[in-house]
C-alpha positions in Angstrom: 19.4 -8.3 -9.2 19.5 -4.6 -8.0 21.8 -2.9 -5.6 19.4 -0.8 -3.6 21.9 0.6 -1.0 21.4 4.2 -2.3 17.7 3.9 -3.2 15.7 6.6 -1.5 12.3 5.0 -2.0 10.7 3.4 1.1 11.6 -0.2 -0.1 12.1 -1.7 3.4 8.6 -0.8 4.7 7.1 -1.7 1.3 8.5 -5.2 1.6 7.3 -5.6 5.2 3.8 -4.3 4.4 3.4 -6.8 1.5 4.8 -9.8 3.5 8.0 -10.1 1.4 11.5 -11.1 2.5 13.9 -8.3 3.2 16.9 -7.5 1.1 20.1 -9.4 1.9 23.1 -7.1 1.9 21.2 -4.4 0.0 20.5 -6.8 -2.9 17.0 -6.9 -4.3 16.3 -10.0 -6.4 13.4 -10.0 -8.8 12.3 -13.1 -10.8 9.5 -13.7 -13.2 8.7 -17.1 -14.9 6.7 -17.8 -18.0 5.3 -21.2 -19.2 4.1 -22.3 -22.6 0.7 -22.9 -20.9 0.4 -19.2 -20.2 0.8 -19.3 -16.4 3.2 -16.6 -15.2 4.6 -16.2 -11.7 6.7 -13.5 -10.1 9.0 -13.4 -7.0 10.6 -10.7 -4.9 13.5 -11.9 -2.8 12.2 -15.4 -3.3 8.7 -14.6 -2.1 5.8 -15.1 -4.5 3.9 -11.9 -5.2 1.3 -10.3 -7.4 2.3 -8.7 -10.7 0.9 -5.3 -9.5 3.4 -5.4 -6.5 6.2 -6.1 -8.9 5.1 -3.2 -11.1 5.0 -0.9 -8.1 8.6 -1.7 -7.2 9.5 -1.3 -10.9 8.5 2.3 -10.9 11.3 3.0 -8.3 13.9 1.0 -10.1 13.6 1.5 -13.9 12.8 4.5 -16.0 11.8 3.6 -19.6 12.4 6.1 -22.5 11.1 5.0 -25.9 10.1 6.8 -29.0 6.8 7.8 -27.3 7.7 7.7 -23.6 9.2 11.3 -23.8 5.6 12.5 -24.4 5.4 12.9 -20.7 7.7 15.9 -21.1 4.8 17.7 -22.7 2.7 17.7 -19.5 3.1 20.7 -17.3 2.8 18.6 -14.1 5.8 16.5 -15.2 7.8 19.6 -16.2 7.0 21.1 -12.7 8.4 17.9 -11.1 11.6 18.2 -13.2 12.0 21.8 -12.2 11.6 21.0 -8.5 13.9 18.1 -8.7 16.6 20.2 -10.3 16.2 22.9 -7.6 16.1 20.5 -4.7 12.7 21.9 -3.8 10.9 18.6 -3.0 10.9 19.3 0.8 9.2 22.7 0.3 6.8 21.2 -2.2 5.9 18.3 0.1 5.3 20.7 3.0 3.0 22.7 0.8 1.1 19.5 -0.3 0.5 18.6 3.4 -1.1 22.0 4.0 -3.4 21.6 1.0 -4.3 18.0 2.2 -5.2 19.3 5.6 -7.3 22.0 4.0 -9.2 19.3 2.0 -9.9 17.5 5.2 -11.4 20.6 6.8 -13.4 21.3 3.6 -14.9 17.8 3.8 -15.9 18.3 7.5 -17.5 21.6 6.5 -19.4 20.1 3.6 -20.8 17.5 6.0 -22.3 20.2 8.1 -23.6 22.4 5.4 -26.9 20.7 4.3 -30.4 22.0 3.8 -32.7 22.3 6.8 -34.8 19.3 5.9 -31.8 17.0 5.5 -30.3 18.5 8.7 -33.5 17.7 10.7 -33.6 14.2 9.3 -30.0 13.6 10.3 -30.6 14.9 13.8 -33.7 12.7 14.3 -31.8 9.6 13.0 -28.8 10.2 15.2 -30.9 11.0 18.3 -32.8 7.8 17.8 -29.6 5.7 17.3 -27.9 7.2 20.3 -31.0 6.8 22.5 -31.5 3.2 21.5 -27.9 2.2 22.1 -27.3 4.2 25.3 -30.6 3.0 26.9 -29.6 -0.6 26.4 -26.5 -0.1 28.7 -24.5 -2.7 26.8 -21.5 -4.6 28.1 -19.0 -6.3 25.7 -19.7 -10.0 25.5 -23.0 -9.7 27.4 -24.9 -11.4 24.6 -23.0 -14.7 25.3 -23.7 -14.7 29.0 -27.4 -13.8 28.5 -27.8 -16.5 25.9 -26.2 -19.1 28.2 -28.5 -18.1 31.1 -31.6 -18.1 28.8 -30.7 -21.6 27.7 -30.6 -22.8 31.3 -33.8 -21.0 32.3 -35.7 -22.3 29.3 -34.7 -25.8 30.3 -35.1 -25.4 34.1 -38.0 -27.9 34.5 -36.1 -30.6 32.7 -32.9 -29.8 34.6 -34.7 -30.1 37.9 -36.3 -33.4 36.9 -33.0 -34.9 35.9 -31.1 -33.8 39.0 -33.9 -35.2 41.3 -33.9 -38.5 39.4 -30.1 -38.7 39.9 -30.6 -37.9 43.7 -33.2 -40.6 44.0 -30.9 -43.2 42.4 -28.0 -42.0 44.6 -29.6 -41.7 48.1 -33.3 -41.4 48.4 -34.8 -44.6 47.0 -34.8 -48.0 48.9 -32.2 -49.4 46.5 -30.1 -46.3 46.3 -26.4 -46.5 45.6 -25.5 -45.3 49.1 -27.8 -48.0 50.7 -26.2 -50.6 48.6 -22.8 -49.2 49.4 -23.5 -49.7 53.1 -24.3 -53.3 52.5 -21.1 -53.8 50.5 -19.2 -52.1 53.4 -20.5 -54.5 55.9 -19.5 -57.5 53.8 -16.0 -56.1 53.2 -15.6 -55.5 57.0 -16.4 -59.2 57.6 -14.0 -60.1 54.9 -11.2 -58.1 56.5 -11.8 -59.8 59.9 -11.3 -63.1 58.3 -8.3 -61.9 56.1 -6.4 -58.9 57.2 -4.8 -58.8 53.7 -8.1 -57.4 52.4 -7.7 -54.1 54.3 -7.0 -52.2 51.0 -10.5 -53.2 49.7 -12.1 -51.6 52.8 -10.1 -48.5 52.2 -11.2 -48.3 48.5 -14.8 -48.8 49.6 -14.4 -45.9 52.1 -13.1 -43.7 49.3 -15.9 -44.6 47.0 -18.5 -43.9 49.7 -17.0 -40.5 50.3 -17.1 -39.7 46.6 -20.8 -40.8 46.4 -21.7 -38.6 49.4 -19.8 -35.6 47.8 -21.7 -36.2 44.6 -25.0 -36.2 46.6 -24.1 -32.9 48.3 -23.3 -31.2 44.9 -26.4 -32.6 43.3 -28.5 -31.2 46.1 -26.9 -27.8 45.7 -27.4 -27.8 41.9 -31.1 -28.7 42.3 -31.6 -25.9 44.8 -30.2 -23.4 42.4 -32.4 -24.5 39.5 -35.1 -21.8 39.4 -38.3 -22.4 37.4 -39.2 -18.8 37.1 -41.4 -17.8 34.1 -40.9 -14.1 34.8 -37.1 -14.4 34.7 -37.3 -16.5 31.5 -39.4 -13.8 29.8 -37.0 -11.1 31.0 -34.0 -13.0 29.5 -35.8 -13.6 26.3 -36.7 -9.9 25.9 -33.0 -8.9 26.6 -31.7 -11.4 24.1 -34.1 -10.2 21.4 -32.9 -6.6 22.1 -29.2 -7.5 21.8 -29.9 -9.4 18.5 -31.9 -6.5 17.2 -29.0 -4.0 17.9 -26.4 -6.3 16.3 -28.6 -6.5 13.1 -28.7 -2.7 12.9 -25.3 -1.5 14.1 -22.7 -4.2 14.1 -21.8 -7.9 14.1 -20.7 -7.8 17.7 -21.8 -5.9 20.8 -18.3 -4.2 20.8 -19.0 -2.9 17.3 -22.5 -1.7 18.4 -20.9 0.2 21.3 -18.3 1.8 18.9 -21.2 2.8 16.5 -23.0 4.4 19.4 -19.9 6.4 20.5 -19.4 7.6 16.9 -23.1 8.5 16.5 -22.9 10.5 19.8 -20.0 12.5 18.5 -21.7 13.2 15.2 -24.8 14.3 17.1 -22.9 16.6 19.2 -21.2 18.1 16.1 -24.6 18.6 14.4 -26.3 20.0 17.5 -23.5 22.6 17.8 -23.4 23.1 14.0 -23.1 26.9 14.1 -20.2 26.8 16.5 -18.5 24.0 14.6 -18.9 25.9 11.3 -17.4 29.0 12.9 -14.5 26.9 14.1 -13.9 25.4 10.7 -14.1 28.7 8.9 -11.6 30.2 11.3 -9.3 27.2 10.8 -9.6 27.5 7.0 -9.0 31.2 7.0 -5.8 30.7 9.0 -4.7 27.7 6.8 -5.4 29.7 3.6 -3.0 32.4 4.9 -0.3 29.7 5.6 -0.9 28.1 2.2 -0.6 31.5 0.4 2.6 32.3 2.3 4.2 28.9 1.6 3.1 29.0 -2.0 4.7 32.4 -2.5 7.9 31.2 -1.0 7.9 28.1 -3.2 7.2 30.3 -6.3 10.0 32.7 -5.5 12.4 29.7 -5.1 11.2 28.3 -8.5 11.8 31.7 -10.2 15.4 31.6 -8.9 15.9 28.1 -10.2 14.4 28.6 -13.7 17.4 30.6 -15.1 19.8 28.0 -13.8 17.9 25.2 -15.4 17.5 27.0 -18.7 21.2 27.7 -18.8 22.4 24.2 -18.2 19.8 22.6 -20.5 20.7 25.0 -23.3 24.4 24.1 -22.8 23.5 20.4 -23.1 21.3 21.1 -26.2 24.2 22.9 -27.8 26.3 19.8 -27.4 23.5 17.8 -29.0 23.5 19.9 -32.2 21.3 22.9 -31.3 24.1 25.4 -31.6 21.8 28.5 -31.4 18.7 27.2 -29.7 17.1 28.6 -26.6 15.4 26.7 -23.8 13.3 28.5 -21.2 10.6 27.9 -18.6 7.5 30.1 -18.5 5.9 30.4 -15.1 2.4 31.8 -14.2 0.3 31.9 -11.0 -2.9 30.0 -10.4 -5.6 30.7 -7.8 -6.4 27.0 -7.5 -4.8 25.3 -4.4 -3.2 22.2 -5.9 -0.8 19.9 -4.0 2.1 21.1 -6.1 1.9 24.8 -5.4 0.5 28.0 -6.8 2.4 27.8 -10.1 1.8 26.5 -13.6 4.9 26.2 -15.7 5.7 25.2 -19.3 8.9 24.4 -21.0 9.6 26.6 -24.0 12.0 25.9 -26.8 13.3 27.9 -29.8 15.4 25.5 -31.9 16.3 28.2 -34.5 17.7 31.7 -33.9 15.4 34.7 -34.7 12.3 32.8 -33.5 10.6 33.4 -30.1 10.5 30.5 -27.7 7.2 28.5 -27.9 5.8 25.7 -25.7 7.7 22.5 -26.3 4.6 20.7 -27.3 4.0 23.2 -30.1 7.2 23.1 -32.0 9.4 20.1 -31.2 9.7 17.2 -33.7 10.2 13.6 -32.4 13.9 13.9 -33.0 14.1 17.3 -31.2 12.0 16.0 -28.4 14.3 13.0 -27.9 17.3 15.3 -27.6 15.6 17.7 -25.2 14.6 14.7 -23.1 18.2 13.5 -23.2 19.5 16.9 -22.2 17.2 17.1 -19.2 18.1 13.6 -18.2 21.8 14.5 -18.3 21.1 17.6 -16.2 19.0 15.7 -13.7 21.3 12.6 -13.4 22.4 13.6 -10.0 18.9 14.4 -8.6 17.0 11.6 -10.2 16.3 8.7 -7.8 15.7 6.0 -10.3 18.9 3.8 -10.6 18.2 2.2 -14.0 17.4 4.0 -17.3 16.4 2.3 -20.5 16.7 4.4 -23.7 14.9 2.6 -26.6 15.8 4.3 -29.9 15.6 7.8 -28.5 18.3 8.7 -31.0 15.8 8.4 -33.9 16.1 11.2 -36.5 19.6 12.2 -35.4 23.0 11.4 -37.0 26.5 12.6 -37.7 28.2 14.7 -35.0 24.9 14.9 -33.0 24.9 11.1 -32.7 28.3 11.3 -31.2 27.0 13.8 -28.7 24.0 11.6 -27.9 26.3 8.7 -27.1 28.5 11.0 -24.9 25.5 12.3 -22.9 24.4 8.7 -22.2 27.9 7.9 -21.1 27.8 10.9 -18.7 24.5 9.6 -17.2 25.9 6.1 -16.9 28.6 7.4 -14.4 25.8 7.7 -11.8 23.1 5.3 -13.2 22.9 1.9 -14.9 22.0 2.7 -18.6 20.6 0.3 -21.2 20.4 1.7 -24.7 18.8 0.1 -27.8 20.2 1.8 -30.9 21.0 1.4 -34.6 23.6 4.2 -34.6 27.2 3.1 -34.3 28.3 6.4 -32.9 25.9 6.0 -29.9 26.6 2.3 -29.4 30.4 2.8 -29.3 30.1 4.9 -26.1 28.9 1.9 -24.1 31.0 -0.2 -21.8 29.4 -3.5 -23.0 27.5 -4.6 -26.1 24.8 -7.1 -26.6 23.5 -7.9 -30.1 19.9 -9.0 -30.6 19.2 -11.2 -33.6 16.2 -13.1 -35.0 16.2 -16.3 -37.0 13.7 -19.0 -38.0 14.1 -22.4 -36.5 11.7 -25.2 -37.4 9.1 -22.7 -38.7 9.3 -20.5 -35.6 11.0 -17.1 -35.1 13.5 -17.2 -32.3 15.1 -14.1 -30.8 18.5 -14.3 -29.3 20.7 -11.9 -27.3 24.5 -12.3 -27.1 27.2 -10.6 -25.1 30.0 -9.5 -27.6 33.7 -10.0 -26.9 36.3 -7.4 -27.9 36.7 -8.7 -31.5 32.9 -9.1 -32.0 32.3 -5.6 -30.9 34.5 -4.3 -33.8 32.7 -6.6 -36.2 29.2 -5.5 -35.1 30.1 -1.8 -35.2 31.6 -2.2 -38.7 28.4 -3.9 -39.8 26.4 -0.9 -38.4 28.7 1.4 -40.3 27.8 -0.3 -43.6 30.0 -3.4 -44.1 33.1 -5.4 -43.2 35.6 -3.5 -45.3 39.0 -2.5 -43.8 37.9 1.1 -43.7 34.7 0.2 -41.8 36.6 -1.9 -39.3 39.2 0.9 -38.8 36.4 3.3 -38.3 34.8 1.0 -35.7 38.1 0.6 -33.9 38.5 4.4 -33.8 35.0 4.8 -32.4 35.7 2.3 -29.6 38.9 4.1 -28.7 
């Protein structure tokens, strides 16, 4: 369960877009289940979701640092992101990236216009044909349904006329028609009413039935008059229907889609026909945008150059606490002519662990132990700016010991003031800095290896730290108690 009240990532919109339940009182609940059959399920706020969705949220919530995870520190792009985070330059960097993205869109539009003459002529011919074919048809949304219904009636006109005439004959035009028989029934019922006045309701019902039959006769006559056996109209409808089906096969599943296709083709045709003017417009826009990008890039570079000495100073101070008494940390910055989304700069962290040696790129001189401590120093410096609320350090204290181990534990404690920190360690000096301790053990039960994790109480913490110090002697226990104090 995560408290996401201060999380700056767009979690609310992410949950909505993925159909997941919102957080209740800023509490995000993640759950994953495993079965012996191998089926795994994951849930976010009680809603089932895909593992990839869970992983996406995980990138906002937890930062993992293991023996190899700090290799990301060697990449200039990651180093540039750290520098910008420290200097609070994300807004300027984002604005620069939007300018570059806009430039990329204009370049794509320009590339679409710059083609060889043969291809240009072919595109013009195709677009002109498509626009002509669609516009000539004068389409109306839903027209295919009404034409198809009319075609169905027209193609069955002779049968419809025959059926309606047969119904009229039975109703009124034959010797034994329903209306003739109804008149005979009426006369009988009139005689019945004269004999018994209580049969008046029967006469009324008969009158109503007669009225209904005459109304039916009228409507049938009108229907028969409208049935038009016209071969010319039938051929016209068939031709129209074939055209509509042909257009849908070529340009869209519905007439609405065909109309949209035609509108888009018309716009492309207009752009191609005015290619020279469009190219001139795009070139002018690109020239103006390049000037804006260059200006914004120079301002961002100037801001970074002001931040670099500050970052170098505070990281060097943290490294001094971690055992590098006379080391030097610096950031080299150089310009690039390539418009990337991050600016006009390439930077590289440089490190000189020993006095009298020039600073060299971090990737060229740092051992795994040195790298771990540089990473911890940077994390300590960036604890206030870093958005990720949970940090996991997995044996990043490898190859350190003594007083340096005490400093590593102290740095993690400083980070834990603002973040939730989990640390897996074999160093008692590091472990003793924690607020709570869990011990992980393995044992064999019925031929299977079982891993267990246990929260230690106050007494057990002393026992475990003493074990890490080398035994359960009185001296080890006193040392453990001193570390915890």
